[in-house]
C-alpha positions as CSV (number, residue, x, y, z in Angstrom):
1,M,30.3,-27.8,-35.4
2,K,26.8,-26.1,-34.6
3,S,26.3,-25.5,-31.4
4,N,23.1,-27.1,-29.8
5,K,22.9,-24.3,-26.9
6,I,20.0,-22.5,-26.4
7,V,20.2,-19.0,-26.1
8,M,18.2,-17.1,-23.8
9,T,18.0,-13.0,-22.8
10,V,16.6,-11.8,-19.7
11,L,15.1,-8.3,-19.7
12,G,15.0,-6.6,-16.2
13,S,17.4,-9.3,-14.5
14,A,18.4,-6.9,-11.5
15,G,14.6,-6.6,-10.4
16,G,12.5,-9.2,-7.6
17,V,10.7,-11.4,-10.3
18,A,14.1,-12.0,-12.3
19,K,15.6,-13.1,-9.6
20,S,12.9,-15.5,-8.5
21,V,12.7,-16.8,-12.1
22,L,16.4,-17.2,-11.8
23,S,16.1,-18.9,-8.7
24,I,13.8,-21.7,-10.2
25,L,16.3,-22.2,-13.1
26,N,19.1,-22.8,-10.5
27,K,17.0,-25.7,-9.7
28,S,16.4,-26.7,-13.3
29,V,19.9,-26.7,-14.1
30,V,20.8,-29.9,-11.3
31,D,17.4,-31.6,-11.6
32,T,17.2,-34.2,-14.0
33,N,13.4,-34.6,-13.5
34,D,12.9,-30.9,-14.7
35,P,11.4,-31.1,-18.0
36,I,13.2,-28.0,-19.0
37,H,17.0,-29.4,-17.7
38,S,18.8,-30.7,-20.6
39,L,17.9,-27.5,-22.3
40,I,18.9,-25.1,-19.6
41,K,22.1,-27.5,-19.0
42,N,23.1,-26.3,-22.1
43,S,21.8,-23.1,-22.5
44,V,23.4,-19.5,-22.4
45,I,21.8,-16.4,-20.6
46,H,22.5,-12.8,-21.6
47,L,21.1,-10.6,-18.6
48,I,20.2,-7.1,-19.4
49,D,19.2,-4.3,-17.2
50,L,19.4,-0.5,-16.6
51,N,21.3,-0.7,-13.4
52,Q,23.1,-4.0,-13.5
53,K,24.0,-5.8,-10.6
54,E,27.4,-6.8,-9.8
55,I,28.9,-10.3,-10.7
56,D,28.7,-11.3,-7.1
57,Y,24.9,-10.7,-6.6
58,Y,24.3,-13.4,-9.3
59,S,27.4,-16.0,-8.3
60,S,26.1,-16.2,-4.6
61,R,22.4,-16.2,-5.7
62,F,22.6,-18.5,-8.4
63,P,25.5,-20.9,-8.0
64,Q,24.7,-23.6,-10.6
65,L,23.3,-21.8,-13.0
66,Y,26.0,-18.6,-12.8
67,P,28.5,-20.0,-15.4
68,H,25.7,-19.6,-18.1
69,F,25.2,-15.8,-17.7
70,I,26.5,-13.0,-19.9
71,L,26.0,-9.7,-18.1
72,H,25.1,-6.3,-19.9
73,E,23.6,-2.9,-19.1
74,F,21.8,-0.9,-21.2
75,D,18.6,0.9,-21.7
76,L,15.9,-1.0,-23.3
77,K,14.5,2.4,-24.8
78,D,17.2,1.6,-27.1
79,T,15.3,-0.8,-29.2
80,K,18.3,-0.6,-32.0
81,K,20.9,-2.2,-29.5
82,L,18.3,-4.7,-27.9
83,T,17.3,-5.8,-31.6
84,K,21.1,-5.7,-32.3
85,H,22.0,-8.1,-29.3
86,L,19.2,-10.6,-29.9
87,K,20.6,-11.0,-33.6
88,N,24.3,-11.2,-32.7
89,T,23.3,-13.3,-29.8
90,K,21.2,-15.7,-31.7
91,T,19.1,-15.4,-28.8
92,A,15.7,-17.8,-29.1
93,V,13.7,-16.8,-26.3
94,V,13.3,-13.5,-24.4
95,I,12.1,-13.4,-20.6
96,D,10.6,-10.1,-20.2
97,T,10.8,-9.4,-16.7
98,S,11.5,-5.5,-17.1
99,W,9.2,-2.3,-17.1
100,A,9.8,-1.8,-20.7
101,D,7.4,-1.1,-23.3
102,T,5.5,-4.6,-24.2
103,V,4.8,-3.7,-27.8
104,E,8.3,-2.2,-28.7
105,M,9.8,-5.5,-26.9
106,L,7.6,-7.8,-29.0
107,Q,8.4,-5.8,-31.9
108,C,11.7,-6.4,-31.6
109,C,11.2,-10.1,-31.1
110,N,8.7,-10.4,-34.2
111,K,11.3,-9.1,-36.5
112,L,13.8,-11.8,-35.5
113,G,11.7,-14.4,-35.1
114,V,12.3,-14.6,-31.5
115,K,10.2,-16.5,-28.9
116,Y,8.8,-14.0,-26.1
117,V,7.2,-14.6,-22.5
118,N,6.1,-11.5,-20.3
119,T,4.0,-11.3,-17.1
120,A,2.6,-7.8,-17.3
121,L,1.5,-5.1,-19.4
122,E,4.1,-2.1,-20.1
123,N,3.6,0.9,-21.5
124,T,6.2,4.0,-21.1
125,F,4.2,6.4,-22.6
126,I,1.0,6.2,-20.1
127,D,4.0,5.4,-17.2
128,E,5.2,9.0,-18.4
129,N,1.7,10.7,-18.8
130,E,-0.5,8.9,-15.7
131,E,-2.3,12.1,-15.1
132,L,-4.0,11.4,-19.0
133,F,-5.4,8.0,-18.0
134,E,-5.9,8.5,-14.3
135,G,-8.3,5.7,-13.6
136,F,-8.2,4.0,-16.5
137,Q,-4.7,2.9,-17.0
138,L,-4.8,-0.7,-17.4
139,A,-7.4,-0.1,-20.1
140,E,-5.7,1.6,-22.1
141,R,-2.4,-0.4,-22.0
142,I,-4.6,-3.7,-22.6
143,S,-5.9,-1.2,-25.8
144,H,-2.9,-0.4,-27.0
145,L,-1.5,-4.0,-27.0
146,E,-4.6,-5.1,-28.6
147,K,-4.0,-2.5,-31.7
148,H,-0.7,-4.3,-32.5
149,K,-1.1,-8.5,-31.2
150,D,-2.3,-9.7,-34.5
151,L,0.5,-8.1,-36.2
152,F,2.9,-10.5,-34.4
153,T,2.9,-12.9,-36.7
154,N,6.7,-14.1,-36.7
155,T,7.5,-14.9,-33.0
156,T,5.6,-17.1,-30.4
157,A,4.9,-15.0,-27.7
158,I,3.2,-15.7,-24.2
159,I,1.4,-12.6,-22.8
160,G,0.9,-11.8,-18.8
161,S,2.3,-15.3,-17.6
162,G,3.0,-14.9,-14.2
163,M,0.8,-15.8,-11.2
164,N,-2.1,-13.5,-12.0
165,P,-2.0,-13.0,-14.8
166,G,-0.8,-16.2,-15.8
167,V,-1.7,-19.1,-13.5
168,V,-5.3,-18.2,-12.4
169,Q,-6.3,-18.5,-16.2
170,W,-5.3,-22.1,-16.1
171,M,-6.6,-22.4,-12.9
172,A,-10.1,-21.0,-14.1
173,Y,-9.4,-23.2,-17.5
174,E,-9.3,-26.5,-15.1
175,L,-12.3,-25.7,-13.1
176,L,-14.6,-24.5,-16.1
177,K,-13.0,-27.3,-18.9
178,D,-15.9,-29.8,-18.1
179,S,-18.5,-28.0,-16.5
180,K,-21.9,-28.9,-17.7
181,E,-23.5,-26.3,-16.2
182,K,-23.3,-22.6,-17.1
183,P,-21.4,-20.6,-14.4
184,L,-22.9,-17.0,-13.2
185,A,-18.9,-15.5,-12.5
186,C,-15.6,-16.4,-12.3
187,Y,-13.7,-14.5,-9.9
188,I,-9.9,-13.9,-9.1
189,V,-9.3,-13.7,-5.7
190,E,-6.1,-13.1,-3.5
191,H,-5.4,-13.0,0.0
192,D,-1.8,-11.6,1.1
193,T,-0.8,-12.0,4.7
194,S,2.9,-11.9,4.3
195,F,4.3,-9.3,6.7
196,F,7.5,-8.9,8.9
197,K,7.7,-11.7,11.4
198,N,8.5,-9.3,13.7
199,P,5.9,-6.5,13.0
200,L,7.6,-4.3,15.2
201,I,10.2,-3.4,12.5
202,A,7.8,-1.9,10.1
203,K,8.0,1.8,10.0
204,E,5.2,4.2,10.3
205,N,4.0,5.9,6.6
206,T,5.6,3.3,4.8
207,I,3.6,1.2,2.1
208,Y,5.0,-2.7,2.5
209,T,4.2,-5.0,-0.6
210,T,5.4,-8.2,-1.8
211,W,5.8,-6.7,-5.3
212,S,6.0,-3.5,-7.2
213,P,4.7,-0.7,-4.3
214,E,4.2,1.5,-7.5
215,C,2.1,-0.9,-9.6
216,F,0.2,-1.9,-6.9
217,L,-0.9,1.8,-6.1
218,D,-1.6,2.3,-9.6
219,E,-4.4,-0.4,-8.7
220,A,-5.1,0.4,-5.3
221,I,-5.5,4.0,-5.5
222,A,-5.1,5.3,-9.1
223,S,-7.7,2.9,-10.4
224,Y,-11.7,2.9,-10.3
225,P,-12.9,-0.4,-9.1
226,M,-13.5,-2.2,-12.4
227,Y,-15.3,-5.9,-13.4
228,F,-16.7,-7.4,-16.4
229,Q,-20.2,-8.5,-17.6
230,H,-21.3,-10.0,-20.8
231,H,-17.8,-9.3,-22.2
232,T,-17.9,-5.5,-21.4
233,P,-15.9,-3.7,-18.6
234,L,-18.0,-1.8,-16.4
235,Y,-16.7,0.8,-13.3
236,L,-17.5,1.5,-10.0
237,Y,-17.3,5.7,-9.3
238,E,-15.8,4.7,-6.0
239,D,-12.6,4.6,-4.0
240,V,-11.2,1.1,-4.3
241,Y,-10.2,1.0,-0.6
242,D,-14.0,2.4,0.0
243,I,-15.9,-1.1,-0.8
244,E,-14.9,-4.8,-0.4
245,F,-16.4,-8.1,-1.1
246,K,-16.8,-11.2,0.3
247,V,-14.9,-14.1,-0.6
248,N,-15.5,-17.7,0.5
249,L,-12.9,-20.7,0.0
250,G,-14.1,-23.3,2.4
251,K,-12.1,-22.8,5.6
252,K,-10.3,-19.4,4.0
253,Q,-12.8,-16.3,4.0
254,F,-11.8,-12.9,3.9
255,Y,-13.1,-9.7,2.0
256,G,-11.2,-8.1,-0.7
257,C,-10.9,-5.1,-2.9
258,L,-12.0,-5.0,-6.4
259,M,-9.2,-3.6,-8.6
260,P,-8.8,-3.8,-12.5
261,H,-6.4,-6.4,-13.4
262,E,-5.2,-8.1,-16.8
263,E,-6.2,-11.5,-16.6
264,I,-10.2,-10.4,-15.9
265,F,-9.9,-8.5,-19.5
266,T,-9.0,-11.9,-21.0
267,L,-11.3,-13.8,-19.1
268,G,-14.2,-11.7,-19.5
269,K,-13.4,-11.7,-23.9
270,I,-13.7,-15.8,-23.6
271,Y,-16.4,-16.3,-21.1
272,D,-19.6,-14.9,-20.9
273,V,-20.0,-14.8,-16.9
274,E,-18.9,-11.5,-14.6
275,S,-15.6,-11.3,-13.5
276,G,-13.7,-9.5,-11.2
277,F,-10.3,-9.1,-9.1
278,L,-10.9,-9.4,-5.4
279,Y,-7.4,-8.4,-3.5
280,K,-6.3,-8.4,0.5
281,V,-2.7,-7.1,1.2
282,N,-1.4,-6.9,4.6
283,D,-3.4,-5.1,7.4
284,H,-0.2,-2.5,7.8
285,T,-0.8,-1.3,4.2
286,T,-4.6,-1.6,4.2
287,D,-5.1,0.5,7.3
288,L,-2.5,3.0,5.8
289,I,-4.3,3.6,2.6
290,R,-8.0,3.6,4.4
291,S,-6.7,6.0,6.9
292,N,-6.0,8.5,3.9
293,L,-9.0,8.0,1.9
294,D,-9.8,12.1,2.0
295,D,-6.4,12.3,-0.1
296,V,-4.7,9.2,-1.3
297,D,-2.3,11.5,-3.8
298,K,-0.1,11.8,-0.6
299,L,0.5,8.2,-0.4
300,W,2.7,8.5,-3.4
301,D,4.8,10.7,-1.3
302,Y,5.6,7.9,1.7
303,D,8.4,5.9,1.8
304,M,7.6,2.1,-0.4
305,E,9.1,-1.0,0.4
306,V,9.3,-4.6,-1.2
307,L,8.8,-7.1,1.6
308,D,12.0,-9.3,0.8
309,P,12.7,-12.0,3.3
310,Q,16.7,-11.6,2.8
311,T,16.3,-7.9,4.6
312,A,14.1,-9.4,7.4
313,P,12.3,-12.2,8.3
314,L,8.9,-13.0,6.7
315,D,5.8,-14.2,8.1
316,G,2.2,-15.2,6.6
317,E,1.7,-16.3,2.7
318,D,0.1,-16.1,-0.4
319,L,-2.9,-16.9,-1.4
320,V,-4.3,-17.1,-5.2
321,G,-6.9,-18.9,-6.8
322,V,-10.2,-18.9,-8.6
323,L,-13.8,-18.7,-7.6
324,V,-16.4,-19.9,-9.7
325,V,-20.1,-19.1,-9.3
326,Y,-22.5,-21.3,-10.0
327,P,-26.9,-20.1,-9.3
328,E,-26.9,-22.4,-6.0
329,K,-23.1,-22.8,-5.2
330,E,-19.3,-22.6,-6.0
331,H,-16.2,-24.2,-7.0
332,Y,-12.9,-22.9,-5.9
333,M,-9.2,-23.4,-6.8
334,Y,-6.2,-21.9,-5.2
335,N,-2.4,-21.8,-4.4
336,V,-1.4,-20.9,-1.1
337,S,2.4,-20.2,-0.8
338,S,4.2,-19.8,2.8
339,N,7.0,-17.0,3.0
340,E,8.9,-19.3,5.2
341,E,8.6,-22.5,3.1
342,I,9.3,-20.7,-0.1
343,F,12.3,-18.8,1.3
344,S,14.2,-21.7,2.7
345,K,14.1,-23.6,-1.2
346,F,14.1,-20.6,-3.5
347,Q,15.5,-17.2,-1.4
348,T,12.6,-15.1,-2.2
349,N,9.3,-14.0,-1.0
350,A,5.9,-16.4,-1.6
351,T,4.6,-13.6,-4.3
352,Y,7.6,-13.6,-6.2
353,F,7.7,-17.4,-6.7
354,Q,4.5,-17.6,-7.3
355,V,5.1,-15.5,-10.5
356,A,8.1,-16.9,-11.5
357,C,6.5,-20.7,-11.6
358,G,4.0,-18.7,-14.0
359,V,7.2,-17.3,-16.1
360,Y,8.2,-21.1,-15.8
361,A,5.4,-22.7,-17.2
362,A,5.3,-20.4,-20.2
363,L,8.9,-20.6,-21.0
364,S,8.8,-24.7,-20.7
365,V,5.8,-24.5,-23.4
366,L,8.0,-22.3,-25.8
367,L,10.9,-24.1,-25.9
368,K,9.2,-28.0,-25.4
369,D,5.8,-27.9,-27.2
370,S,4.9,-26.7,-30.6
371,I,2.9,-23.6,-30.7
372,P,1.8,-21.8,-33.9
373,K,3.3,-18.3,-34.5
374,G,1.4,-15.4,-32.7
375,A,0.9,-13.8,-29.7
376,Y,-1.3,-15.2,-26.7
377,Y,-3.0,-14.5,-23.5
378,V,-2.8,-17.7,-21.2
379,D,-6.0,-18.4,-21.5
380,E,-5.9,-18.0,-25.2
381,L,-3.0,-20.6,-25.4
382,L,-4.8,-23.0,-23.1
383,H,-7.9,-23.0,-25.7
384,K,-6.5,-22.4,-29.1
385,T,-3.3,-24.7,-28.9
386,K,-1.9,-28.6,-27.4
387,N,0.4,-27.7,-24.5
388,Q,1.9,-28.9,-21.4
389,Y,1.1,-25.5,-19.4
390,G,0.0,-27.3,-16.5
391,K,2.3,-30.4,-16.2
392,Y,5.1,-27.8,-16.4
393,L,3.6,-25.5,-13.7
394,T,2.8,-28.3,-11.0
395,H,6.8,-29.4,-11.4
396,Y,7.5,-26.6,-8.9
397,M,4.0,-25.2,-7.8
398,T,2.8,-28.6,-6.4
399,T,0.0,-28.2,-4.2
400,F,-3.3,-26.6,-5.2
401,V,-6.5,-26.9,-3.0
402,T,-9.6,-27.5,-4.7
403,G,-13.3,-27.3,-3.4
404,K,-17.2,-26.7,-3.2
405,N,-19.6,-24.5,-1.4
406,K,-22.7,-25.9,-1.2
407,H,-24.4,-22.1,-1.1
408,T,-23.5,-19.0,-3.0
409,D,-22.9,-15.2,-1.9
410,G,-23.7,-14.4,-5.1
411,L,-22.8,-11.6,-7.7
412,L,-20.2,-8.7,-7.1
413,L,-22.9,-6.2,-6.1
414,Q,-24.5,-8.9,-3.5
415,R,-21.1,-9.4,-1.9
416,M,-20.2,-6.1,-1.5
417,R,-19.9,-4.0,1.9
418,R,-18.7,-0.7,2.7
419,F,-15.8,0.1,4.7
420,N,-17.3,1.7,7.4
421,S,-20.3,-0.5,7.6
């Protein structure tokens, strides 16, 4: 008798993003109102990691989902072994939360017709030779993917569906789809105030972030500020943390730093507007970077920690959204997730939860919707296919704030101020 079980493989299963995705699926398996409940209830989930966790890690954190797991430990650089695994297990969907090379993972899936979703672009050659690409790592990652992207015709792949990139493109789509006036700009904005509830436990000279500190530093100190204008990436010859830009979201205002980000490249291709990513993290890490602007390279030698609420209680929230600028007004949309609330429900921090919601939405599209084969960024998925990405997303990410400013602060260079000014 033919099995009706859906088989999935999670790459990088021991990491923070995977933990958060599995936390959501741990709800899906018992939530009869969940759009993919029946599929997850009848699933087999293979978990692969180079340094796999013990069985107790999974059984204690995901008790409802745990009976569906099969654990594996091997290096994803061994693409022959991965391809053999996908074929032998009859994997239908790969959820890639690893640091493995994105193009290589897609090639394995394309060979067998396996569907695929990930959250960010990874390139092992660039990771291992960062000095060759200093300042422009992300542009090189995207250029490498673009050379292969149209060749993935035997898979259905959604590339970069976390929070940003991912959910933010859906927000931009929602704000712009019915706009009768041409906007001047579309900015992705994030203000992450997450930090220890007891700030006294923070260690001096330690980089604290709510996601990979190494990847954060790639954007914060190893890249130039970048934005898009007329479908073209433009770079400022400045330290990222030497300049900052005003963001006004009604009652929420902050100054964020301009950093390169995947969604800016994809939005910049589709919309002829100025676009950029403006990001502010906790004051501890911000102050640490700014106190070392004369020699930022030494920050790589500092201790680095992900803010994990299972290690110590967290306060604060992560606000991520979109600001659309018109000649005389601004529209905005954002989600703000509280660490305390998210931990009580999903045992993870706010940032990882937001990323996991983007993965969940894309996974649901791959499992439920009829999407033509090919590789899509989220904005391409929304523009080119019929799907219910937004419906799936809002099953767990339930609250979005929308609003309007009756004036505008203008384009990026009009919003800019120097750190010491």
